[in-house]
PLY file of the C-alpha trace (Angstrom):
ply
format ascii 1.0
element vertex 287
property float x
property float y
property float z
element edge 286
property int vertex1
property int vertex2
end_header
4.69 -21.71 20.46
3.35 -19.65 17.58
5.26 -21.19 14.67
4.07 -18.53 12.25
3.28 -20.58 9.13
3.57 -18.49 5.96
1.58 -20.29 3.32
1.78 -18.84 -0.18
3.99 -15.97 -1.24
5.13 -14.93 -4.71
8.91 -15.02 -5.03
9.92 -12.40 -2.47
13.44 -12.42 -3.88
12.48 -10.81 -7.17
9.70 -8.56 -5.92
11.72 -5.57 -4.77
11.88 -6.46 -1.08
14.92 -7.29 1.01
14.94 -11.07 0.73
17.76 -11.49 3.23
15.88 -9.47 5.83
12.62 -11.35 5.23
14.21 -14.80 5.37
16.14 -13.81 8.48
12.93 -12.80 10.22
11.14 -15.97 9.15
13.97 -18.17 10.38
14.26 -16.28 13.67
10.52 -16.71 14.24
10.77 -20.49 13.90
8.59 -20.52 10.80
7.36 -24.03 10.12
6.47 -23.75 6.42
6.86 -21.07 3.76
5.71 -21.72 0.20
7.18 -19.84 -2.76
4.44 -19.88 -5.39
4.92 -20.25 -9.13
2.80 -18.39 -11.69
4.69 -19.01 -14.95
5.49 -22.21 -16.78
9.25 -21.64 -16.67
9.92 -19.89 -13.36
10.57 -22.82 -11.00
14.29 -23.26 -11.60
15.09 -19.54 -11.57
13.11 -19.03 -8.35
14.99 -21.86 -6.70
18.38 -20.45 -7.75
17.47 -16.98 -6.50
16.24 -18.36 -3.20
19.34 -20.48 -2.66
21.58 -17.51 -3.38
19.70 -15.47 -0.81
19.80 -18.23 1.79
23.58 -18.45 1.29
23.80 -14.79 2.32
22.07 -15.35 5.67
23.96 -15.42 8.98
25.57 -18.81 9.66
23.07 -19.92 12.27
20.02 -19.30 10.10
20.89 -20.88 6.75
19.88 -24.40 7.67
16.64 -23.19 9.25
15.73 -21.14 6.16
16.56 -23.98 3.80
14.38 -26.33 5.86
11.27 -24.15 5.83
11.19 -23.06 2.16
9.06 -25.11 -0.22
8.03 -24.45 -3.82
5.07 -24.84 -6.10
5.02 -24.72 -9.89
2.04 -23.55 -11.90
0.63 -21.31 -14.60
-1.54 -18.36 -13.70
-4.28 -17.84 -16.35
-2.63 -15.08 -18.37
-4.24 -14.69 -21.80
-1.01 -15.51 -23.67
-0.49 -18.63 -21.55
-4.10 -19.64 -22.19
-3.61 -19.35 -25.95
-0.37 -21.36 -25.78
-1.54 -23.77 -23.08
-0.31 -27.02 -24.62
3.26 -25.75 -24.96
3.07 -24.01 -21.57
1.98 -27.12 -19.66
4.63 -29.17 -21.47
7.27 -26.66 -20.41
5.91 -26.67 -16.86
6.15 -30.45 -16.65
9.68 -30.41 -18.07
10.80 -27.86 -15.49
9.41 -30.02 -12.68
11.13 -33.13 -14.05
14.51 -31.34 -14.04
14.01 -29.77 -10.60
16.64 -31.22 -8.28
14.94 -30.37 -4.98
11.87 -32.55 -5.44
11.48 -33.17 -1.72
10.65 -29.47 -1.40
8.26 -29.34 -4.38
4.96 -29.18 -2.52
2.23 -28.44 -5.07
1.05 -27.58 -8.56
-0.13 -24.00 -8.87
-1.21 -21.48 -8.49
-3.58 -22.17 -11.33
-7.24 -21.55 -11.93
-9.71 -19.02 -13.27
-9.91 -15.24 -13.03
-12.92 -13.29 -14.30
-12.28 -10.08 -12.43
-12.27 -7.41 -15.12
-9.88 -4.58 -14.25
-7.93 -3.36 -17.30
-6.05 -0.78 -15.20
-5.03 -3.31 -12.55
-1.78 -5.20 -12.21
-3.33 -8.21 -13.99
-4.75 -6.17 -16.87
-7.88 -8.32 -17.10
-10.13 -7.23 -19.97
-13.46 -8.94 -20.51
-13.13 -8.25 -24.25
-10.11 -10.58 -24.35
-12.26 -13.48 -23.18
-14.09 -14.59 -26.27
-15.42 -18.14 -26.32
-12.06 -19.62 -27.37
-10.13 -17.92 -24.56
-12.84 -18.69 -22.02
-12.80 -22.39 -22.89
-9.02 -22.34 -23.14
-8.72 -20.97 -19.62
-10.80 -23.86 -18.30
-8.68 -26.32 -20.27
-5.41 -24.82 -18.97
-6.70 -25.18 -15.41
-7.85 -28.76 -15.94
-4.57 -29.72 -17.59
-2.74 -28.63 -14.46
-5.12 -30.54 -12.20
-4.35 -33.60 -14.30
-0.63 -32.91 -13.91
-1.12 -32.75 -10.14
-2.88 -36.10 -10.23
-0.07 -37.58 -12.32
2.56 -36.31 -9.86
0.45 -37.02 -6.77
0.61 -33.40 -5.63
-2.01 -31.01 -4.24
-3.30 -28.09 -6.30
-3.24 -24.44 -5.28
-6.30 -22.89 -6.89
-6.72 -19.25 -7.86
-10.42 -18.44 -8.25
-11.66 -14.88 -8.56
-15.22 -14.04 -9.68
-15.38 -17.52 -11.20
-16.95 -19.78 -8.61
-19.27 -21.85 -10.82
-16.63 -22.49 -13.47
-14.01 -23.33 -10.83
-16.33 -25.83 -9.16
-17.24 -27.33 -12.53
-13.60 -27.77 -13.54
-12.53 -29.49 -10.34
-15.58 -31.75 -10.46
-14.74 -32.63 -14.06
-11.24 -33.71 -13.04
-12.12 -35.51 -9.81
-8.77 -34.75 -8.11
-9.93 -33.21 -4.85
-6.65 -32.58 -3.11
-5.75 -28.95 -2.74
-6.63 -25.51 -1.45
-8.72 -22.59 -2.64
-6.24 -19.84 -1.88
-7.14 -16.26 -0.89
-10.74 -17.38 -0.52
-13.14 -14.64 -1.64
-16.59 -16.29 -1.75
-19.28 -16.90 0.84
-20.39 -19.67 3.17
-22.45 -21.64 0.67
-19.64 -21.63 -1.87
-17.26 -22.77 0.88
-19.59 -25.64 1.71
-19.42 -26.93 -1.86
-15.62 -26.88 -1.90
-15.40 -28.42 1.57
-17.84 -31.19 0.67
-15.42 -32.26 -2.06
-12.48 -32.32 0.34
-10.79 -29.01 -0.43
-9.01 -26.76 2.06
-9.81 -23.05 2.38
-7.06 -20.45 2.89
-7.59 -16.95 4.25
-5.22 -14.04 3.76
-4.98 -10.30 4.21
-8.20 -9.56 2.35
-10.31 -10.78 5.28
-8.97 -7.88 7.34
-10.55 -5.45 4.85
-14.06 -6.50 5.89
-16.40 -3.57 6.45
-18.47 -3.33 9.62
-21.68 -4.03 7.70
-20.21 -7.34 6.49
-18.43 -8.37 9.69
-21.14 -10.75 10.91
-21.13 -12.49 7.54
-17.34 -12.78 7.58
-17.33 -14.07 11.16
-19.89 -16.72 10.19
-17.72 -17.82 7.25
-14.53 -17.96 9.33
-16.27 -20.11 11.91
-17.93 -22.32 9.30
-14.66 -23.67 7.89
-13.83 -26.68 10.09
-10.66 -26.93 12.11
-9.16 -29.60 9.86
-9.60 -27.57 6.62
-8.45 -24.04 7.44
-5.17 -22.53 6.24
-3.63 -19.06 6.57
-1.53 -17.19 4.03
-0.17 -13.83 2.93
-0.15 -13.83 -0.91
2.83 -11.48 -0.60
3.60 -9.03 -2.13
-0.16 -8.51 -2.56
-3.06 -8.04 -0.12
-1.15 -6.61 2.83
-3.37 -6.92 5.91
-4.68 -4.01 7.93
-2.94 -1.84 9.18
-0.60 -2.17 6.19
-3.22 -2.19 3.45
-1.92 -0.61 0.26
1.71 -1.32 1.10
3.95 -4.08 -0.21
3.03 -7.25 1.64
5.63 -9.64 3.06
5.30 -13.08 4.69
6.17 -11.56 8.05
2.81 -9.77 8.12
0.87 -13.04 8.28
0.59 -12.57 12.05
-2.04 -9.88 11.42
-4.10 -12.40 9.44
-3.77 -14.89 12.29
-4.86 -12.28 14.83
-7.97 -11.35 12.83
-9.09 -14.91 12.10
-8.29 -16.28 15.57
-10.30 -13.46 17.16
-13.28 -14.26 14.89
-13.04 -17.96 15.75
-12.63 -17.31 19.48
-9.23 -18.97 19.85
-5.71 -17.82 20.55
-3.49 -17.05 17.58
-1.05 -19.66 18.88
-3.84 -22.28 18.84
-4.78 -21.38 15.29
-1.12 -21.62 14.31
-0.90 -25.19 15.63
-4.09 -26.06 13.75
-2.72 -24.65 10.51
0.59 -26.45 10.99
-1.28 -29.74 11.36
-3.31 -29.05 8.21
-0.17 -28.10 6.28
1.40 -31.42 7.23
-1.68 -33.29 6.05
-2.25 -31.43 2.79
1.37 -31.30 1.66
2.34 -34.68 3.18
5.24 -33.26 5.18
0 1
1 2
2 3
3 4
4 5
5 6
6 7
7 8
8 9
9 10
10 11
11 12
12 13
13 14
14 15
15 16
16 17
17 18
18 19
19 20
20 21
21 22
22 23
23 24
24 25
25 26
26 27
27 28
28 29
29 30
30 31
31 32
32 33
33 34
34 35
35 36
36 37
37 38
38 39
39 40
40 41
41 42
42 43
43 44
44 45
45 46
46 47
47 48
48 49
49 50
50 51
51 52
52 53
53 54
54 55
55 56
56 57
57 58
58 59
59 60
60 61
61 62
62 63
63 64
64 65
65 66
66 67
67 68
68 69
69 70
70 71
71 72
72 73
73 74
74 75
75 76
76 77
77 78
78 79
79 80
80 81
81 82
82 83
83 84
84 85
85 86
86 87
87 88
88 89
89 90
90 91
91 92
92 93
93 94
94 95
95 96
96 97
97 98
98 99
99 100
100 101
101 102
102 103
103 104
104 105
105 106
106 107
107 108
108 109
109 110
110 111
111 112
112 113
113 114
114 115
115 116
116 117
117 118
118 119
119 120
120 121
121 122
122 123
123 124
124 125
125 126
126 127
127 128
128 129
129 130
130 131
131 132
132 133
133 134
134 135
135 136
136 137
137 138
138 139
139 140
140 141
141 142
142 143
143 144
144 145
145 146
146 147
147 148
148 149
149 150
150 151
151 152
152 153
153 154
154 155
155 156
156 157
157 158
158 159
159 160
160 161
161 162
162 163
163 164
164 165
165 166
166 167
167 168
168 169
169 170
170 171
171 172
172 173
173 174
174 175
175 176
176 177
177 178
178 179
179 180
180 181
181 182
182 183
183 184
184 185
185 186
186 187
187 188
188 189
189 190
190 191
191 192
192 193
193 194
194 195
195 196
196 197
197 198
198 199
199 200
200 201
201 202
202 203
203 204
204 205
205 206
206 207
207 208
208 209
209 210
210 211
211 212
212 213
213 214
214 215
215 216
216 217
217 218
218 219
219 220
220 221
221 222
222 223
223 224
224 225
225 226
226 227
227 228
228 229
229 230
230 231
231 232
232 233
233 234
234 235
235 236
236 237
237 238
238 239
239 240
240 241
241 242
242 243
243 244
244 245
245 246
246 247
247 248
248 249
249 250
250 251
251 252
252 253
253 254
254 255
255 256
256 257
257 258
258 259
259 260
260 261
261 262
262 263
263 264
264 265
265 266
266 267
267 268
268 269
269 270
270 271
271 272
272 273
273 274
274 275
275 276
276 277
277 278
278 279
279 280
280 281
281 282
282 283
283 284
284 285
285 286
């Protein structure tokens, strides 16, 4: 059966979508694993409360199923203010994790990492001028501090890396904690090889469905290069909605389109890929 794993979404409850409808669909589809991702140092507890309130509103037969499948991560996305206040931010992050009552469903640290995609008009407001030497080094330090926290708590790391391959690789090598996933993977085959050689997983989301015809052979080669025991699928909802929904608000339900694209490229059934991903989820997150 296609268990429809939904790895990695950003708090669907507060993102302007119908959380009850989404959770109902996930539960009805026998979803194995759905991970609500943290991006701020203090959002874990509030996300959990919001999710539990939504689950309580589900039909009687689906509450237990929804509660079973939802897991959480806690991490700090590299916002400039968080970078500048990284010591206090990581301390607050660790405190929130220590007071979290549902530790059996705390699956990872992250997302955390590096972002050097300069788009001042975008949702992230990334300006290269903000990244002087102090901020640049501080971003690396914030990332490495969270890898160290993951090591301390024996948890995997969910890594955000955009236009920052060399620095990302350098940071994870510096820390030597090679348990985690490069989420929404956006680099090529050779970069994948370097992450895979260190033991990292690679996750593909809606962005792979945007591949232009001229790049399709290259994408197909990449999707086949990642070995069966290291591939994960995700949505990154509410971002990166897959074709044919590109440009719309993404939801975890749309992950099936990512599965269809990647399974076709790898020459397997979507149901087979789903079983593979489920197995890898169990291994990475120790479920």
